[in-house]
TORKOL-4160 file (C-alpha; in steps of 0.2 Angstrom, whole numbers, padded with zeros to 4 digits, m for minus):
392
<pt num="1" X="0197" Y="0013" Z="m0082"/>
<pt num="2" X="0196" Y="0023" Z="m0066"/>
<pt num="3" X="0211" Y="0030" Z="m0056"/>
<pt num="4" X="0210" Y="0016" Z="m0044"/>
<pt num="5" X="0227" Y="0009" Z="m0039"/>
<pt num="6" X="0234" Y="m0008" Z="m0044"/>
<pt num="7" X="0249" Y="m0008" Z="m0032"/>
<pt num="8" X="0245" Y="m0026" Z="m0025"/>
<pt num="9" X="0248" Y="m0034" Z="m0042"/>
<pt num="10" X="0260" Y="m0021" Z="m0049"/>
<pt num="11" X="0263" Y="m0020" Z="m0068"/>
<pt num="12" X="0253" Y="m0036" Z="m0071"/>
<pt num="13" X="0238" Y="m0029" Z="m0062"/>
<pt num="14" X="0239" Y="m0013" Z="m0071"/>
<pt num="15" X="0241" Y="m0021" Z="m0088"/>
<pt num="16" X="0227" Y="m0033" Z="m0085"/>
<pt num="17" X="0215" Y="m0019" Z="m0079"/>
<pt num="18" X="0219" Y="m0009" Z="m0095"/>
<pt num="19" X="0215" Y="m0024" Z="m0106"/>
<pt num="20" X="0199" Y="m0027" Z="m0096"/>
<pt num="21" X="0194" Y="m0009" Z="m0099"/>
<pt num="22" X="0197" Y="m0010" Z="m0117"/>
<pt num="23" X="0211" Y="0003" Z="m0117"/>
<pt num="24" X="0224" Y="m0010" Z="m0121"/>
<pt num="25" X="0223" Y="m0023" Z="m0134"/>
<pt num="26" X="0228" Y="m0041" Z="m0129"/>
<pt num="27" X="0243" Y="m0041" Z="m0141"/>
<pt num="28" X="0251" Y="m0027" Z="m0131"/>
<pt num="29" X="0249" Y="m0036" Z="m0114"/>
<pt num="30" X="0266" Y="m0045" Z="m0114"/>
<pt num="31" X="0275" Y="m0029" Z="m0118"/>
<pt num="32" X="0266" Y="m0020" Z="m0103"/>
<pt num="33" X="0270" Y="m0034" Z="m0091"/>
<pt num="34" X="0288" Y="m0034" Z="m0097"/>
<pt num="35" X="0291" Y="m0016" Z="m0097"/>
<pt num="36" X="0284" Y="m0010" Z="m0080"/>
<pt num="37" X="0280" Y="0009" Z="m0078"/>
<pt num="38" X="0290" Y="0010" Z="m0062"/>
<pt num="39" X="0306" Y="0008" Z="m0071"/>
<pt num="40" X="0303" Y="0024" Z="m0081"/>
<pt num="41" X="0297" Y="0035" Z="m0066"/>
<pt num="42" X="0310" Y="0046" Z="m0057"/>
<pt num="43" X="0312" Y="0047" Z="m0038"/>
<pt num="44" X="0302" Y="0064" Z="m0037"/>
<pt num="45" X="0285" Y="0065" Z="m0046"/>
<pt num="46" X="0270" Y="0076" Z="m0045"/>
<pt num="47" X="0254" Y="0065" Z="m0047"/>
<pt num="48" X="0240" Y="0072" Z="m0057"/>
<pt num="49" X="0222" Y="0066" Z="m0059"/>
<pt num="50" X="0215" Y="0058" Z="m0074"/>
<pt num="51" X="0207" Y="0073" Z="m0083"/>
<pt num="52" X="0223" Y="0084" Z="m0080"/>
<pt num="53" X="0214" Y="0097" Z="m0071"/>
<pt num="54" X="0223" Y="0096" Z="m0055"/>
<pt num="55" X="0241" Y="0093" Z="m0049"/>
<pt num="56" X="0244" Y="0085" Z="m0033"/>
<pt num="57" X="0259" Y="0089" Z="m0021"/>
<pt num="58" X="0276" Y="0081" Z="m0024"/>
<pt num="59" X="0280" Y="0063" Z="m0019"/>
<pt num="60" X="0297" Y="0055" Z="m0017"/>
<pt num="61" X="0300" Y="0037" Z="m0018"/>
<pt num="62" X="0315" Y="0039" Z="m0006"/>
<pt num="63" X="0304" Y="0047" Z="0007"/>
<pt num="64" X="0287" Y="0038" Z="0004"/>
<pt num="65" X="0289" Y="0023" Z="m0006"/>
<pt num="66" X="0271" Y="0017" Z="m0003"/>
<pt num="67" X="0263" Y="0033" Z="m0009"/>
<pt num="68" X="0275" Y="0034" Z="m0024"/>
<pt num="69" X="0271" Y="0016" Z="m0029"/>
<pt num="70" X="0252" Y="0020" Z="m0027"/>
<pt num="71" X="0254" Y="0034" Z="m0039"/>
<pt num="72" X="0264" Y="0024" Z="m0052"/>
<pt num="73" X="0251" Y="0010" Z="m0053"/>
<pt num="74" X="0236" Y="0022" Z="m0053"/>
<pt num="75" X="0229" Y="0027" Z="m0070"/>
<pt num="76" X="0235" Y="0045" Z="m0068"/>
<pt num="77" X="0248" Y="0056" Z="m0077"/>
<pt num="78" X="0264" Y="0059" Z="m0067"/>
<pt num="79" X="0273" Y="0076" Z="m0070"/>
<pt num="80" X="0292" Y="0074" Z="m0070"/>
<pt num="81" X="0297" Y="0092" Z="m0075"/>
<pt num="82" X="0291" Y="0110" Z="m0074"/>
<pt num="83" X="0294" Y="0125" Z="m0084"/>
<pt num="84" X="0306" Y="0117" Z="m0096"/>
<pt num="85" X="0318" Y="0112" Z="m0082"/>
<pt num="86" X="0319" Y="0130" Z="m0075"/>
<pt num="87" X="0308" Y="0126" Z="m0060"/>
<pt num="88" X="0317" Y="0124" Z="m0043"/>
<pt num="89" X="0310" Y="0116" Z="m0027"/>
<pt num="90" X="0296" Y="0104" Z="m0023"/>
<pt num="91" X="0282" Y="0116" Z="m0025"/>
<pt num="92" X="0271" Y="0117" Z="m0041"/>
<pt num="93" X="0279" Y="0126" Z="m0056"/>
<pt num="94" X="0270" Y="0137" Z="m0068"/>
<pt num="95" X="0268" Y="0124" Z="m0083"/>
<pt num="96" X="0271" Y="0105" Z="m0083"/>
<pt num="97" X="0284" Y="0102" Z="m0097"/>
<pt num="98" X="0287" Y="0083" Z="m0096"/>
<pt num="99" X="0278" Y="0068" Z="m0089"/>
<pt num="100" X="0275" Y="0050" Z="m0088"/>
<pt num="101" X="0258" Y="0049" Z="m0097"/>
<pt num="102" X="0242" Y="0042" Z="m0090"/>
<pt num="103" X="0242" Y="0023" Z="m0094"/>
<pt num="104" X="0225" Y="0022" Z="m0102"/>
<pt num="105" X="0231" Y="0036" Z="m0114"/>
<pt num="106" X="0247" Y="0027" Z="m0118"/>
<pt num="107" X="0238" Y="0010" Z="m0120"/>
<pt num="108" X="0224" Y="0017" Z="m0131"/>
<pt num="109" X="0236" Y="0027" Z="m0142"/>
<pt num="110" X="0247" Y="0011" Z="m0145"/>
<pt num="111" X="0231" Y="0002" Z="m0149"/>
<pt num="112" X="0226" Y="0015" Z="m0162"/>
<pt num="113" X="0244" Y="0015" Z="m0169"/>
<pt num="114" X="0240" Y="m0003" Z="m0174"/>
<pt num="115" X="0258" Y="m0009" Z="m0176"/>
<pt num="116" X="0263" Y="m0025" Z="m0186"/>
<pt num="117" X="0279" Y="m0035" Z="m0184"/>
<pt num="118" X="0293" Y="m0027" Z="m0193"/>
<pt num="119" X="0286" Y="m0010" Z="m0193"/>
<pt num="120" X="0298" Y="0005" Z="m0191"/>
<pt num="121" X="0291" Y="0018" Z="m0179"/>
<pt num="122" X="0295" Y="0036" Z="m0176"/>
<pt num="123" X="0290" Y="0043" Z="m0159"/>
<pt num="124" X="0290" Y="0062" Z="m0156"/>
<pt num="125" X="0292" Y="0066" Z="m0137"/>
<pt num="126" X="0302" Y="0053" Z="m0128"/>
<pt num="127" X="0299" Y="0059" Z="m0110"/>
<pt num="128" X="0304" Y="0046" Z="m0098"/>
<pt num="129" X="0305" Y="0033" Z="m0111"/>
<pt num="130" X="0291" Y="0022" Z="m0106"/>
<pt num="131" X="0282" Y="0023" Z="m0122"/>
<pt num="132" X="0298" Y="0020" Z="m0132"/>
<pt num="133" X="0302" Y="0005" Z="m0121"/>
<pt num="134" X="0285" Y="m0003" Z="m0125"/>
<pt num="135" X="0287" Y="0000" Z="m0143"/>
<pt num="136" X="0305" Y="m0007" Z="m0143"/>
<pt num="137" X="0299" Y="m0023" Z="m0133"/>
<pt num="138" X="0286" Y="m0026" Z="m0146"/>
<pt num="139" X="0295" Y="m0022" Z="m0162"/>
<pt num="140" X="0314" Y="m0023" Z="m0157"/>
<pt num="141" X="0326" Y="m0009" Z="m0153"/>
<pt num="142" X="0331" Y="m0007" Z="m0171"/>
<pt num="143" X="0314" Y="m0003" Z="m0177"/>
<pt num="144" X="0311" Y="0012" Z="m0165"/>
<pt num="145" X="0317" Y="0030" Z="m0165"/>
<pt num="146" X="0312" Y="0043" Z="m0152"/>
<pt num="147" X="0315" Y="0061" Z="m0154"/>
<pt num="148" X="0316" Y="0072" Z="m0138"/>
<pt num="149" X="0320" Y="0091" Z="m0138"/>
<pt num="150" X="0326" Y="0092" Z="m0120"/>
<pt num="151" X="0344" Y="0085" Z="m0118"/>
<pt num="152" X="0341" Y="0082" Z="m0099"/>
<pt num="153" X="0325" Y="0073" Z="m0103"/>
<pt num="154" X="0333" Y="0063" Z="m0117"/>
<pt num="155" X="0348" Y="0058" Z="m0106"/>
<pt num="156" X="0336" Y="0052" Z="m0092"/>
<pt num="157" X="0326" Y="0042" Z="m0105"/>
<pt num="158" X="0341" Y="0033" Z="m0111"/>
<pt num="159" X="0346" Y="0028" Z="m0093"/>
<pt num="160" X="0329" Y="0022" Z="m0090"/>
<pt num="161" X="0328" Y="0012" Z="m0106"/>
<pt num="162" X="0346" Y="0005" Z="m0102"/>
<pt num="163" X="0341" Y="m0001" Z="m0085"/>
<pt num="164" X="0326" Y="m0010" Z="m0093"/>
<pt num="165" X="0337" Y="m0019" Z="m0105"/>
<pt num="166" X="0331" Y="m0009" Z="m0120"/>
<pt num="167" X="0340" Y="0002" Z="m0133"/>
<pt num="168" X="0329" Y="0010" Z="m0146"/>
<pt num="169" X="0337" Y="0025" Z="m0154"/>
<pt num="170" X="0334" Y="0041" Z="m0144"/>
<pt num="171" X="0338" Y="0057" Z="m0153"/>
<pt num="172" X="0340" Y="0075" Z="m0146"/>
<pt num="173" X="0331" Y="0087" Z="m0159"/>
<pt num="174" X="0316" Y="0096" Z="m0164"/>
<pt num="175" X="0302" Y="0084" Z="m0166"/>
<pt num="176" X="0294" Y="0094" Z="m0180"/>
<pt num="177" X="0309" Y="0089" Z="m0191"/>
<pt num="178" X="0307" Y="0070" Z="m0187"/>
<pt num="179" X="0323" Y="0060" Z="m0190"/>
<pt num="180" X="0326" Y="0058" Z="m0209"/>
<pt num="181" X="0341" Y="0046" Z="m0206"/>
<pt num="182" X="0329" Y="0032" Z="m0200"/>
<pt num="183" X="0315" Y="0035" Z="m0213"/>
<pt num="184" X="0304" Y="0029" Z="m0220"/>
<pt num="185" X="0293" Y="0025" Z="m0206"/>
<pt num="186" X="0277" Y="0014" Z="m0205"/>
<pt num="187" X="0271" Y="0022" Z="m0190"/>
<pt num="188" X="0273" Y="0039" Z="m0182"/>
<pt num="189" X="0266" Y="0043" Z="m0164"/>
<pt num="190" X="0267" Y="0059" Z="m0155"/>
<pt num="191" X="0266" Y="0060" Z="m0136"/>
<pt num="192" X="0265" Y="0079" Z="m0136"/>
<pt num="193" X="0250" Y="0089" Z="m0144"/>
<pt num="194" X="0252" Y="0099" Z="m0160"/>
<pt num="195" X="0243" Y="0113" Z="m0168"/>
<pt num="196" X="0249" Y="0108" Z="m0185"/>
<pt num="197" X="0255" Y="0091" Z="m0192"/>
<pt num="198" X="0273" Y="0094" Z="m0198"/>
<pt num="199" X="0275" Y="0091" Z="m0217"/>
<pt num="200" X="0291" Y="0082" Z="m0212"/>
<pt num="201" X="0281" Y="0068" Z="m0204"/>
<pt num="202" X="0272" Y="0065" Z="m0220"/>
<pt num="203" X="0288" Y="0065" Z="m0231"/>
<pt num="204" X="0297" Y="0053" Z="m0219"/>
<pt num="205" X="0282" Y="0041" Z="m0220"/>
<pt num="206" X="0281" Y="0025" Z="m0230"/>
<pt num="207" X="0266" Y="0023" Z="m0242"/>
<pt num="208" X="0251" Y="0019" Z="m0231"/>
<pt num="209" X="0259" Y="0024" Z="m0215"/>
<pt num="210" X="0249" Y="0029" Z="m0200"/>
<pt num="211" X="0251" Y="0044" Z="m0189"/>
<pt num="212" X="0244" Y="0045" Z="m0172"/>
<pt num="213" X="0245" Y="0062" Z="m0163"/>
<pt num="214" X="0236" Y="0073" Z="m0150"/>
<pt num="215" X="0229" Y="0087" Z="m0161"/>
<pt num="216" X="0224" Y="0103" Z="m0152"/>
<pt num="217" X="0217" Y="0120" Z="m0156"/>
<pt num="218" X="0224" Y="0137" Z="m0150"/>
<pt num="219" X="0207" Y="0141" Z="m0143"/>
<pt num="220" X="0207" Y="0125" Z="m0132"/>
<pt num="221" X="0202" Y="0107" Z="m0133"/>
<pt num="222" X="0212" Y="0092" Z="m0140"/>
<pt num="223" X="0208" Y="0076" Z="m0148"/>
<pt num="224" X="0218" Y="0061" Z="m0155"/>
<pt num="225" X="0219" Y="0060" Z="m0174"/>
<pt num="226" X="0223" Y="0045" Z="m0184"/>
<pt num="227" X="0230" Y="0049" Z="m0201"/>
<pt num="228" X="0234" Y="0038" Z="m0216"/>
<pt num="229" X="0248" Y="0044" Z="m0227"/>
<pt num="230" X="0246" Y="0043" Z="m0246"/>
<pt num="231" X="0258" Y="0034" Z="m0257"/>
<pt num="232" X="0268" Y="0050" Z="m0262"/>
<pt num="233" X="0269" Y="0057" Z="m0245"/>
<pt num="234" X="0261" Y="0074" Z="m0249"/>
<pt num="235" X="0244" Y="0070" Z="m0241"/>
<pt num="236" X="0237" Y="0062" Z="m0226"/>
<pt num="237" X="0219" Y="0060" Z="m0221"/>
<pt num="238" X="0210" Y="0053" Z="m0206"/>
<pt num="239" X="0198" Y="0055" Z="m0191"/>
<pt num="240" X="0198" Y="0059" Z="m0173"/>
<pt num="241" X="0197" Y="0044" Z="m0161"/>
<pt num="242" X="0194" Y="0053" Z="m0144"/>
<pt num="243" X="0199" Y="0066" Z="m0132"/>
<pt num="244" X="0216" Y="0070" Z="m0124"/>
<pt num="245" X="0226" Y="0082" Z="m0114"/>
<pt num="246" X="0245" Y="0082" Z="m0118"/>
<pt num="247" X="0258" Y="0095" Z="m0116"/>
<pt num="248" X="0261" Y="0105" Z="m0132"/>
<pt num="249" X="0276" Y="0102" Z="m0143"/>
<pt num="250" X="0287" Y="0116" Z="m0137"/>
<pt num="251" X="0290" Y="0124" Z="m0154"/>
<pt num="252" X="0271" Y="0125" Z="m0157"/>
<pt num="253" X="0267" Y="0134" Z="m0141"/>
<pt num="254" X="0260" Y="0151" Z="m0144"/>
<pt num="255" X="0261" Y="0168" Z="m0134"/>
<pt num="256" X="0247" Y="0173" Z="m0124"/>
<pt num="257" X="0248" Y="0192" Z="m0121"/>
<pt num="258" X="0241" Y="0200" Z="m0105"/>
<pt num="259" X="0225" Y="0210" Z="m0106"/>
<pt num="260" X="0234" Y="0226" Z="m0104"/>
<pt num="261" X="0243" Y="0224" Z="m0120"/>
<pt num="262" X="0226" Y="0225" Z="m0129"/>
<pt num="263" X="0220" Y="0241" Z="m0121"/>
<pt num="264" X="0235" Y="0251" Z="m0126"/>
<pt num="265" X="0234" Y="0262" Z="m0111"/>
<pt num="266" X="0215" Y="0266" Z="m0112"/>
<pt num="267" X="0204" Y="0261" Z="m0097"/>
<pt num="268" X="0192" Y="0246" Z="m0100"/>
<pt num="269" X="0181" Y="0245" Z="m0110"/>
<pt num="270" X="0191" Y="0257" Z="m0121"/>
<pt num="271" X="0183" Y="0256" Z="m0138"/>
<pt num="272" X="0174" Y="0240" Z="m0135"/>
<pt num="273" X="0156" Y="0240" Z="m0142"/>
<pt num="274" X="0142" Y="0233" Z="m0131"/>
<pt num="275" X="0130" Y="0220" Z="m0136"/>
<pt num="276" X="0120" Y="0206" Z="m0129"/>
<pt num="277" X="0119" Y="0187" Z="m0133"/>
<pt num="278" X="0107" Y="0173" Z="m0128"/>
<pt num="279" X="0121" Y="0160" Z="m0130"/>
<pt num="280" X="0128" Y="0156" Z="m0112"/>
<pt num="281" X="0147" Y="0158" Z="m0111"/>
<pt num="282" X="0145" Y="0142" Z="m0100"/>
<pt num="283" X="0139" Y="0132" Z="m0115"/>
<pt num="284" X="0155" Y="0136" Z="m0125"/>
<pt num="285" X="0167" Y="0130" Z="m0111"/>
<pt num="286" X="0167" Y="0111" Z="m0112"/>
<pt num="287" X="0183" Y="0103" Z="m0118"/>
<pt num="288" X="0176" Y="0097" Z="m0134"/>
<pt num="289" X="0166" Y="0112" Z="m0138"/>
<pt num="290" X="0182" Y="0122" Z="m0136"/>
<pt num="291" X="0190" Y="0110" Z="m0149"/>
<pt num="292" X="0176" Y="0113" Z="m0161"/>
<pt num="293" X="0176" Y="0132" Z="m0158"/>
<pt num="294" X="0195" Y="0132" Z="m0161"/>
<pt num="295" X="0194" Y="0123" Z="m0177"/>
<pt num="296" X="0183" Y="0137" Z="m0184"/>
<pt num="297" X="0191" Y="0152" Z="m0175"/>
<pt num="298" X="0210" Y="0152" Z="m0178"/>
<pt num="299" X="0222" Y="0163" Z="m0169"/>
<pt num="300" X="0212" Y="0166" Z="m0154"/>
<pt num="301" X="0212" Y="0160" Z="m0136"/>
<pt num="302" X="0202" Y="0163" Z="m0120"/>
<pt num="303" X="0204" Y="0166" Z="m0101"/>
<pt num="304" X="0191" Y="0167" Z="m0087"/>
<pt num="305" X="0190" Y="0179" Z="m0073"/>
<pt num="306" X="0180" Y="0171" Z="m0060"/>
<pt num="307" X="0170" Y="0178" Z="m0045"/>
<pt num="308" X="0163" Y="0172" Z="m0029"/>
<pt num="309" X="0145" Y="0169" Z="m0034"/>
<pt num="310" X="0148" Y="0157" Z="m0048"/>
<pt num="311" X="0148" Y="0171" Z="m0061"/>
<pt num="312" X="0163" Y="0175" Z="m0072"/>
<pt num="313" X="0169" Y="0185" Z="m0087"/>
<pt num="314" X="0175" Y="0175" Z="m0102"/>
<pt num="315" X="0189" Y="0185" Z="m0111"/>
<pt num="316" X="0193" Y="0181" Z="m0129"/>
<pt num="317" X="0209" Y="0187" Z="m0137"/>
<pt num="318" X="0217" Y="0187" Z="m0154"/>
<pt num="319" X="0235" Y="0182" Z="m0155"/>
<pt num="320" X="0240" Y="0197" Z="m0164"/>
<pt num="321" X="0234" Y="0208" Z="m0150"/>
<pt num="322" X="0222" Y="0218" Z="m0161"/>
<pt num="323" X="0205" Y="0211" Z="m0155"/>
<pt num="324" X="0197" Y="0206" Z="m0139"/>
<pt num="325" X="0180" Y="0202" Z="m0132"/>
<pt num="326" X="0172" Y="0199" Z="m0116"/>
<pt num="327" X="0156" Y="0190" Z="m0111"/>
<pt num="328" X="0149" Y="0190" Z="m0094"/>
<pt num="329" X="0141" Y="0174" Z="m0087"/>
<pt num="330" X="0129" Y="0175" Z="m0072"/>
<pt num="331" X="0120" Y="0159" Z="m0066"/>
<pt num="332" X="0101" Y="0160" Z="m0070"/>
<pt num="333" X="0102" Y="0173" Z="m0083"/>
<pt num="334" X="0096" Y="0170" Z="m0101"/>
<pt num="335" X="0104" Y="0186" Z="m0109"/>
<pt num="336" X="0123" Y="0190" Z="m0107"/>
<pt num="337" X="0132" Y="0206" Z="m0109"/>
<pt num="338" X="0146" Y="0207" Z="m0122"/>
<pt num="339" X="0160" Y="0219" Z="m0127"/>
<pt num="340" X="0170" Y="0218" Z="m0143"/>
<pt num="341" X="0185" Y="0228" Z="m0149"/>
<pt num="342" X="0196" Y="0227" Z="m0164"/>
<pt num="343" X="0195" Y="0221" Z="m0182"/>
<pt num="344" X="0188" Y="0204" Z="m0177"/>
<pt num="345" X="0172" Y="0202" Z="m0167"/>
<pt num="346" X="0178" Y="0188" Z="m0158"/>
<pt num="347" X="0163" Y="0184" Z="m0148"/>
<pt num="348" X="0153" Y="0184" Z="m0164"/>
<pt num="349" X="0165" Y="0172" Z="m0171"/>
<pt num="350" X="0165" Y="0160" Z="m0156"/>
<pt num="351" X="0146" Y="0161" Z="m0156"/>
<pt num="352" X="0145" Y="0157" Z="m0175"/>
<pt num="353" X="0157" Y="0142" Z="m0173"/>
<pt num="354" X="0146" Y="0135" Z="m0158"/>
<pt num="355" X="0130" Y="0138" Z="m0167"/>
<pt num="356" X="0136" Y="0129" Z="m0183"/>
<pt num="357" X="0141" Y="0114" Z="m0172"/>
<pt num="358" X="0124" Y="0115" Z="m0163"/>
<pt num="359" X="0114" Y="0117" Z="m0179"/>
<pt num="360" X="0122" Y="0100" Z="m0186"/>
<pt num="361" X="0116" Y="0091" Z="m0170"/>
<pt num="362" X="0131" Y="0093" Z="m0159"/>
<pt num="363" X="0141" Y="0080" Z="m0168"/>
<pt num="364" X="0155" Y="0070" Z="m0158"/>
<pt num="365" X="0173" Y="0068" Z="m0161"/>
<pt num="366" X="0170" Y="0053" Z="m0172"/>
<pt num="367" X="0162" Y="0063" Z="m0186"/>
<pt num="368" X="0177" Y="0075" Z="m0187"/>
<pt num="369" X="0192" Y="0072" Z="m0198"/>
<pt num="370" X="0208" Y="0081" Z="m0204"/>
<pt num="371" X="0217" Y="0082" Z="m0221"/>
<pt num="372" X="0235" Y="0087" Z="m0221"/>
<pt num="373" X="0245" Y="0093" Z="m0236"/>
<pt num="374" X="0261" Y="0103" Z="m0240"/>
<pt num="375" X="0250" Y="0118" Z="m0241"/>
<pt num="376" X="0241" Y="0116" Z="m0225"/>
<pt num="377" X="0228" Y="0107" Z="m0215"/>
<pt num="378" X="0209" Y="0107" Z="m0215"/>
<pt num="379" X="0197" Y="0100" Z="m0203"/>
<pt num="380" X="0181" Y="0093" Z="m0209"/>
<pt num="381" X="0164" Y="0085" Z="m0203"/>
<pt num="382" X="0159" Y="0068" Z="m0210"/>
<pt num="383" X="0169" Y="0070" Z="m0227"/>
<pt num="384" X="0184" Y="0080" Z="m0233"/>
<pt num="385" X="0172" Y="0088" Z="m0245"/>
<pt num="386" X="0163" Y="0097" Z="m0230"/>
<pt num="387" X="0177" Y="0108" Z="m0221"/>
<pt num="388" X="0173" Y="0116" Z="m0205"/>
<pt num="389" X="0169" Y="0134" Z="m0209"/>
<pt num="390" X="0182" Y="0147" Z="m0204"/>
<pt num="391" X="0174" Y="0162" Z="m0195"/>
<pt num="392" X="0188" Y="0174" Z="m0195"/>
């Protein structure tokens, strides 16, 4: 489904378009029509675009109701909070921290969740309350628990749900801990991305429960994972179902130190060792390729320093501030200059992870999966018996 607007038909038009696109299964259509998105969108919003790469200027319902409604009934995410609530004014903040998610993503994740009558559902990340409202309309208030870390966001969600005539349980707390008072759950869904699936979610799951969550890597990239929990709650296994771009669970955000902290007062290139590569940094930069690289290169992240002629420097850093690498991209070149410093040769790790993926035919998300246990998590290709190799 594109980002076209369905304001002329309102919620019915948007819901019908989601069904026609295949994002929404028909059994969810009555809920989407009965729980319109506009009831869960505040007066002030910052409309985004479908791929999450751009944030548009602020729109007020009270000042421009037509533009506001156009945004609400478009297939785009709507930012509702910046910088964990510390942002002031109508400009863009540094980091979006709460939103009303893109309708296609909401619909497709609910379809993937595959709820059944009588299921108990735990949601992590209430946001504006729209997703919790859809679940409550489908399953009943008593069968839906939603956990929200931010008290102000939770308060707003309760108000939105109340005005819509819905009353699922909205709990203020750390989503990593779930909500054991309501366990066991038949379904768990996260509306924020995670670097690690919390063990508490497995422990609070009924035998055969399904967990649907946006799973990201620290390096970059993110995919929706659908896990099935084993009978004793100690193991969950599943595959990835498609790309996503959600805000990170606050407790799993990672620090990203500035470059100066890696040089320790010594001018660049400091002790960096020079080499060259035939792998273009450009080839490593797509969203899915970042995801694959991140699976194999833990504890690392990147930034890009861009120049006017289309060239840029790809900087790669280790979270522990001990290693860094740079790779210079210039259009038209077939060989690229690299510097690396520290105990980890980070460009070599990135290149090895990329070439492993390329050597396997460049497999898509549908061939990747994840196993989660109390001891940790392992990503794999085609089978749990073939884990993604770790380069570090």
